[in-house]
C-alpha positions in Angstrom: 216.8 133.5 33.8 219.7 131.4 32.6 219.8 130.9 28.7 221.4 128.0 27.0 222.2 128.1 23.2 222.6 124.9 21.1 225.4 125.3 18.5 226.1 122.7 15.9 229.7 121.3 16.3 229.7 120.5 12.5 227.9 121.7 9.3 224.8 120.1 8.0 224.8 117.3 5.5 222.3 116.0 3.0 221.4 113.0 0.9 221.6 113.4 -2.7 222.0 110.9 -5.7 225.7 110.6 -6.4 226.2 110.3 -10.2 229.6 108.3 -9.5 228.1 105.9 -6.8 224.8 105.6 -8.6 222.9 105.8 -5.5 221.8 108.3 -2.7 224.8 109.0 -0.5 225.7 111.5 2.2 227.3 114.8 1.0 229.4 116.8 3.4 231.1 120.2 3.2 234.4 120.5 1.6 234.7 123.9 3.2 235.7 125.3 0.0 233.9 127.9 -2.3 233.7 128.3 -6.0 233.4 132.0 -7.2 232.7 132.4 -10.9 232.5 135.8 -12.8 230.3 136.1 -15.7 230.7 139.5 -17.2 230.1 141.9 -14.3 228.2 139.5 -12.2 229.4 136.9 -9.7 228.0 133.3 -8.9 229.3 131.9 -5.4 228.8 128.3 -4.3 229.7 126.3 -1.3 231.1 122.9 -2.5 229.8 119.7 -0.9 231.2 116.3 -1.8 230.1 112.6 -1.7 231.4 110.9 1.6 232.2 107.9 -0.4 233.8 109.0 -3.8 234.4 112.8 -3.4 232.0 113.7 -6.3 231.0 117.2 -6.0 227.8 119.4 -5.7 227.8 123.1 -5.6 225.2 124.7 -3.6 224.4 128.2 -4.7 225.1 131.0 -2.1 224.8 133.9 -4.6 223.7 133.9 -8.1 224.2 136.5 -10.7 225.0 139.2 -8.2 227.1 142.4 -8.6 230.4 142.2 -6.7 229.4 145.6 -5.1 226.5 143.9 -3.3 228.8 141.5 -1.5 230.4 142.7 1.7 234.3 142.9 1.0 235.2 140.8 4.0 232.7 138.2 3.0 234.1 138.3 -0.6 237.5 137.9 0.6 236.4 134.8 2.7 234.9 133.2 -0.3 238.3 133.7 -2.3 240.3 132.4 0.5 238.0 129.5 1.5 237.7 130.9 5.0 236.6 127.9 7.4 234.6 130.1 9.6 232.6 131.6 6.6 232.1 127.9 5.3 230.7 126.9 8.7 228.3 130.0 8.8 227.0 128.9 5.3 227.1 125.3 6.2 224.5 125.6 9.0 222.1 128.0 7.2 218.9 125.9 6.5 217.5 128.6 4.0 220.7 128.0 1.7 219.7 124.3 1.7 216.0 125.0 1.0 217.0 127.4 -1.9 218.9 124.6 -3.3 216.1 122.2 -3.1 217.7 120.0 -0.4 216.6 118.7 3.0 219.3 118.8 5.5 220.1 116.3 8.2 219.9 118.3 11.4 220.6 115.5 13.9 224.4 116.7 14.4 226.7 116.7 17.2 226.3 119.9 19.2 227.7 122.0 22.0 225.7 123.9 24.7 226.8 127.4 25.8 225.0 129.3 28.7 224.6 132.7 29.8 223.2 133.7 33.2 221.0 136.7 32.8 219.3 136.4 36.3 219.7 134.1 39.2 216.7 131.7 38.6 217.4 128.2 39.2 213.8 127.1 38.5 213.4 128.3 35.1 215.6 128.5 32.1 215.5 128.9 28.4 217.0 126.8 25.6 217.5 128.5 22.3 218.0 126.4 19.1 218.9 129.0 16.5 219.9 126.4 13.9 216.8 124.3 14.3 218.7 121.2 15.2 216.4 118.0 15.6 217.2 117.1 19.2 215.0 115.7 22.0 214.2 118.4 24.6 214.5 115.8 27.4 218.3 114.9 26.2 219.3 118.5 26.2 217.7 119.0 29.8 219.6 116.0 31.0 222.9 117.4 29.6 222.2 120.7 31.1 221.2 119.2 34.6 224.1 116.8 34.4 221.7 113.9 35.0 220.9 110.7 33.3 218.3 110.7 30.5 216.3 108.2 32.5 216.3 110.5 35.6 215.1 113.3 33.5 212.4 111.3 31.9 211.1 110.3 35.4 211.2 113.9 36.6 209.2 115.0 33.6 206.6 112.1 34.4 206.3 113.0 37.8 205.9 116.9 37.0 209.1 118.0 38.3 210.4 119.3 34.9 207.9 121.0 32.4 208.4 121.7 28.9 206.1 122.0 25.7 207.5 119.9 23.0 209.3 116.4 22.6 211.9 118.1 20.1 213.4 121.4 20.6 211.8 124.3 18.9 213.7 127.5 18.2 213.1 128.9 21.7 212.0 126.6 24.6 211.1 127.5 28.2 211.9 125.0 30.7 210.5 124.9 34.4 211.7 122.8 37.2 209.3 122.4 40.0 
């Protein structure tokens, strides 16, 4: 079965009341970390900023943690503002949830594929980051057809799937 994986092309953003703008605005990642030592414990944040005025909001990654409990490569990444590490944390929904924020998961994405078996009738779509994308849109992208044609094929029973929006794991059948 061919497996397709949906990968976000950018980190998640969120709406938050900006104290400088005085209204809810979109906050995007700065791709920078803040590390603060308090006695023998560390706090680590990923810094987000208002899209309009650059006002910042720190999102907690680690709070009051012993430096020994952080992987040394990860710690070095925090200290050097590693872009890949910032991306990894910028697409972790649980980090946003822990910070009391709702992410906007309607982001641009890429599709990677892996062919495990030659089966042109069935394939699987993995959505590991829980992006909010219509299933029919991704199917049209994969099959390289228009969205309208994919909708017609679905109505005619030529393409079968369970949900309007992608779940974490989706099985697609082509009749």
